[in-house]
N, C-alpha and C positions, 0 to 999 in steps of 0.2 A: 417496470411492468404496469400496464394500464389497470388502475383499480376502479376508476369511475367512468361512466359514460352518461350522456344526456339524452333523454327522450323528449321529442317534440311532436305535438299533435298537429296534423294538417288534414282538415276535412274528415275527421273521425278515423284517420289512420295514424298510427304511432310509429315514428321513425327514430332510430337510435343513431347518434353520431358519437364518435370517439372510441371506437373499438380498436383493440390491438390486433394487428394482423401478422400471421405467421405462415411461412411456406412449408409444404411437405410434399412428398412424392405422391402423385394421384393414384392411389391404389386402396381398395376398401380395407384391407388388413391394416395397412399403415395408418389410415385415417382413424380407425377404431383405436389403435394404439396411441395415436396423437391425442384423441379425446380423453383416454384414460389418464394420460400424463397431465393434461391441462386440468382435469378435475382434481387430481392430487395437489396441484399447485394452488387450488382455492378458487378457480374460475367457476362462475355460476351460469354464464350465458355464452352461447356461441352461434355463429352464422357461417354457412358454407357447407360443402359436401365433398366427397372424395373425387368427384369429377372436376372440381374447380382447382384443386391443388393449393388452396389457400383457405385459412379459417380465421375469422374474427372473433375475439374473446373479450370478456370483461368480468370483473368480480362483483360489480355493484351497478345498479341502474336505479336512480331515484324515481319513485312512483312507477315501478315496473307494472306492465299490463300483461294480460293473458296472451294477447297477440301483439307482437312487436316486429318491426322490420329494420334491417340494416340499411341506413341511408346510402352507404357506399355501394353495397350490392345492388340496391335499387337503381342508382345512377348507372352502374356498370351494365345492368341488364335492360334498362328502359331508355336511357338517354345517351349512352356512349356511341361514338362513331368509330372507335378503335384508335390505336396509337396512344401517344401521350396526351393526357387531358388533365386540366386543373379546374376545379369548381370552387366557388366562394359565394356563400349565401348568408344574408342577414337572418338572425333568429331572434325570438323574443328576449327581453331583458338585456339588450345591447350585446348579445353574443354573436359570434361569427363561426360558421362551419366552413372548413377547408378540407376538400377531398381530392386526392390525386389518383388517377387510374393509368394503367399501362396495358394495352391490349385487352380492355374490358375487365381488368382485375385490379382491386385496390392495391396501392403501393404501401407497404409497411411504413409507419411513421407519419403518414399523411391522411389519416382519418381523424380530424381534429375539431374540437369545439372549445372556444375560449373568447377572450376579449380581443378588441381590434388590434392592439399593439402586438400581442403574441401571434395573431393571424398574419400580420404584415411580415413579421420575422420569418415565419414558416414559408410564406409565399416567396420572399426574397431568397431563402435557402434553396427552394425548389428551382427557381429561375436560374440561380447560379450553377446548380448541378447540371441542368439541362440546357445551358447556354448554347446557342447555335442549332438546337434541334427543333423540329416542328412540334409545336404544342397547341392544342385547342384549349381556349380559355373561355369559361362560361360562368356567369354570375349575375348578381343584382346589386352590387355595392360599388362598382367601378374601381375595385381594387386591382384588377388585372389589366395588363396592357392588351389591346386588341380584344377586349371582352365581348363575347357573344351574349347579348342581354336575354336572360331568362329568369323569371322570378321563382322564388322558393315555392310559392303556392302553386305555380304551374308544374314544376318539376316533381314535387312530392305528392303524387296522386296515383291511385290505382296500383298499389304494389302487387307483385306476383309472389307465388309461394317460394321461389328460389331465394328471395331475400329475407325470409322469415327467421327470426331468432328462436333458438331452442334452449331449453334449460338442461343443465347437467343434473342428472339424478344421482342418488347415492350409489346406485348400482346400475350398470347398463344391461339391457336385455340379454346381450350375448355372454355376460359374466354370471348369470343365474345358475345355481346348481341344478343337477338332474332332478333331485327331490322336489325342489321348489317349482320346477317346470311341471312335474306330474301333479303336484297339489293344485297348482293354478289351473291345470287342464281339467281336473275333476270339478273344481268349483265353477269354472266357466261352462263346462258341459252340462252341469245340473241346471244352471240358469238359462241355458241356451233355448231349450224347447219352451220354457215358460214365457220367454220374452219374444219368441219368433214372430208371433202375430203382431204384437205391438211394434216391433222393429220394421216390419213390412209396411205398416200403416205410416210410420214416420218417414220412411224412404219415399213413399208415394206422395207425401205432402211437401217434401223438401223442394224449395225453389230451384230452378236451374242455375248453373254457375253463371257469373256475370259475363256479358258479351264483350270480348276484347276489342271489337270493332269500335265501340263507343269512345274509349280512351284514345285508341289509335287514330281515329278520324279527327279528334280534337287536335292532336299533335300535327297531323297532316295539314289541317287548315292553317295552323300557325306557321308551319314551314312554307306553305304556298305564299303566304303574305310576305315572307322574307325574301323570296326569289326576286321579286320586283326591286327590292332595295339593294340587292347584292349582285345585280347583273350589269347592264350598260350604265345604269345610274351611278353605281359605286365606282366603276371603272372611270367614268367621266370625272367624278369628284377627285379621284387619285391624280389623274392627269392635270386637272386644274390646279391642284396644290403643288405638284412637282414642277410644273412649268413656271411657277411664280417664285421659286426659290432662287436666290442669287448664287452665282458660281463661286464667288469668294466673299468672305466676311471677316474683316479685321485681321487680315493676314492668314486666314484659314481657307482651304479650298474644299469645295463640295466634292466628295468621291463616290457616294452611294446614296440611293433612296430606296427604302423598303416600305411597302404599304400592306396592311392587312386590316380588314374590318374598319373600325372607326378611327384609325390613326395611321400616320406615316412617320417613319424615323429616318432622318437625314444624318449622314456621317461626314465629319469634317477632318481633314488632315492639316497639321500645322505646316505652314510655309515660312513665315517669319514673325507672326504675331504671338503674343502670350495668351494664356488662358484667361487672365484678367481682361485683356483687350476684348476677347470674344464675349465674356459675360457682361461687360459694360454696354455692349451693343449687339444683342442677340437678334437673329432674323425675325422679322415681323410675325406676330401671332404664334411664336414658339411656346408650347405649353410646358416644356421641360427641357433642361439642359443637364447632361451628365458626362463625366469622363469615362472613356473606354479603358478597361484594364490593359496595360501595356507592360513591356519589359522595363528595365531600369532607365533606359534612354529617354529622358523627358523631351528631347527634341523630336522624337517620333510619336509624341502624344497625339491621340485622336479624341474628338468630342462627338457627342450625339445630341441632336435636338428632336423632340417629338412634337408633331403637329396633329391637331384634331382634323379629321376629314370633313371638309365643308359640306353642308347640306345642299342637295340638288333636288329640284322639283321633279316629280315623276307621277305616272298614272298607273293604276292597278291593272295588271294583265290577267293574272290567274285568279279566278274566283272559286274554282272547284277542280277536282282531280281530272275531270273529263277535258279540261282545257289543255292539259299536257299531252304531248305526243305519246303514242304507244311505245313500248320498250324497244322493239326492233326498228321502228321508224326513227325514234329519237337517236339511237346509236348510229344509224346510217347517216342522219342529218349532221350530227356533230363531227362524225368521222370525215364526211365530205368537206365540211367547213375547214377542218384542220389540214386536209389534203390540199385544198385550194390555197391555203396560206403558204404551204411548202413550195408552191409554184412561184411565189413572189418573194422568196428568201427566208421563210421560216425554217428553223432547224429544231432538233431535239423534240420532235412531236410525239407525244405519248397519250394514250387513253386507256382506261380500264372499263370493262363492261359494268353496267349498273347492277348493284346488288340490292337486296331488300333493305329498305331504310328503317333503322331502329326496330328490328323485329322483336316483338314480345315473345315470351315462352310459348304462347298459343298462336304462333305465326301461321300455322296451317289453317286456322279458322278465319283469317283475314279475307274479307270479300273484295276490297279495293286497295291493295297494297301500293305503296310508293317505293320507287327504286331510285338509287343514287349512284352515279359513277364519277370518276375524276379524270381530269385532263391537264396537260401542261404543254407549253411551247416556248421557244425562244424566237423573238421577232426582231426585225430591223427597226431601229428607232424611228425611221421615216414613216412607218405604218401606224405609229401610236395613235395619232389623232383621227385616222380614218377607220380604225378597226371597229367592227360592229360585232358584239357578242350575241350568240343566239339567245332568244328570249327565255328559253327554258334552261339556260345555263347561268351559273354564277361565277364570280371571280373571288378567289380566296387570298391570293398573294401576288404582288407585283414587286419586281426588283430591278433597279436600273443602276448600272455601274459606270455610267457616263462614258461608255464606249459606243460602238455602233449597234448594239443590240440591247434588248431588255427581256426579262423572263416574266411570264404570266402563267398562273395556274388557277384552276377552279374546279367546279363540280357541275354536274347536269342531272336533272330530275325527269323521270318518265313514269308513266303508269304501266300496269301489267298489260301485255299484249292480249287482246281478246282471243279466246280459243277458236 
């Protein structure tokens, strides 16, 4: 049972890492029953509600504050893209925070804060469990493969009410006796009329709630800057790396190349050489070599080498949201691009309509929302060097199995269609 959690302050907001998460059926009655049970277990703080189907708890927070927010729920509601996601951030005093999400909900056991060694073990465990699955990896410590760089100072900002921690009281409002309720009503009623005028004055002078557009527009600006780095520029860098790899190395044959974000992984199958032969003369600029888990047959062993994606010069295309195509025009443009590719041999062509990108709880108040969609295609290898990715699209993954085709997937960004 998680007995301690750590609170960290970012720009006057207090985020708590290290909650213990438990699932329950998303129904109000069951949620209340769950809270009663957790309070009896000695828990003092919780985050979550009956609509989420999961609650985070802890019994102690050093230097607790009046207002605190769950770091995991904040990531889930403000920075998640859905699906499996792994976050790793550096914290003060050489601590590391590791948070894993699945479909925008924290995964029990992966809301962690501790030293670097323990963080690495937890990350390795997560990667082993989810081997072969698509995982988005985000952080600022370069602990994660294919890491999407985002700093903790950028991420932990402007929390919403949905991530707020609440304290367990000795008795919940719904467990009060009828007599207690009547007594409370009399006391409150007596004070009501005396304070009515003062309350009205306070309400009139309260400042309006913070505008969600400010924080959202900051995130959009950062995302626009990444589009230029992740479109044709990144695709060209992947091709440059892949085409320079040798087809054989010390008796091992190249069988597959996979690229995502800042690195590419090449897989090698043994033909006649030994593992020692490969390690004594690894391909040029390989950042890492590791064995792939296999059955007992050592003669079928495979190795993987990881390469850093080379830097490629580029120029900035998107300065503001208005530079992006409108939602209907953008979908039509990228659909036409994929349809044209099918005429020259592309297969398995797929596209999803763009959805609101990283919608905050106050999504209806956004004035200039950003929309993101996904696409994927299988292409003939002969088209690789001539392919031009639309400027408002990005590439997220490339896979080559050294046959006649390769797989490419990505995202595209558009702005709201004017009414």
